[in-house]
C-alpha positions, 0 to 999 in steps of 0.5 A, a space after each residue: 681941078 678934082 683929080 681922082 686917085 686909084 683908090 676911088 677907082 679901083 677897090 684893093 679887091 681890084 686891085 689884088 685880082 690884077 696884080 694876080 693876073 699880072 702875077 700869073 699872065 703877065 709879063 713885064 717886058 724889056 727891050 734892049 735896042 741898039 740900032 740907034 746911032 746916038 744911044 741905046 734905049 730900053 723898052 719897058 712894057 706890061 702885058 696880059 695876054 689870054 683866051 678869055 676876052 672879057 677878062 682882058 677887056 676888064 684888065 683894060 679898063 683897069 689898066 686905063 684907070 690907073 693910067 689915066 691914059 687910054 692911048 697907053 693901054 693897047 688891046 690886041 687880038 692875035 688869031 691862032 690856028 691848028 690844024 688838029 685843034 681849034 684855038 680861041 683867038 688870044 686877046 692881049 693888053 699891053 700898057 706902053 709908055 714909061 709913065 704908064 708902065 711905072 704908074 700901074 707897077 707903082 699901084 700893083 707892087 704891094 699885090 704882087 708876088 711872082 713878078 715882085 722881083 721884076 716889077 722892081 727891077 722896072 720901077 728902079 729903071 723907069 724911075 731913073 730914066 722918067 723925064 728924059 726922052 733920049 735916056 742914055 742906058 748904061 751897062 748896069 741898065 743892060 745887065 738889070 733888063 737881062 736879069 728881069 728876062 731871065 727872071 720871066 724866062 724862069 732862070 733866074 734866082 728869085 
């Protein structure tokens, strides 16, 4: 089977543009779930959100080209309302699933600046937990998720 590489689908300029959007408008999101009786889990998603829908649709196409899995890329429109100001609905593109998020972050990592440390933390965790459907997180994993959250919220050291 002749598979197409990311480099054949997207140019360096397109990858740099996408990384810039992830740096500026994106979020590498960690959610620690403790409600499972037998294990704890950490979900990692990659999200880009903005009001310019054509741009987000292009982001979704590019994420799909990187992951080769259209089901791993979700598009959502969030209606916003404010009595005083008219606001455009936000368009959200999210990459779900360990393998897909890992693939996107590995491809974009050389181009990231602002989210580089968060991406490194996510890649490290996702590589460690890859292939485990019921991976038991360690305290170190949960500390990593807290650190990434603090970085995202502007309280961490870069």
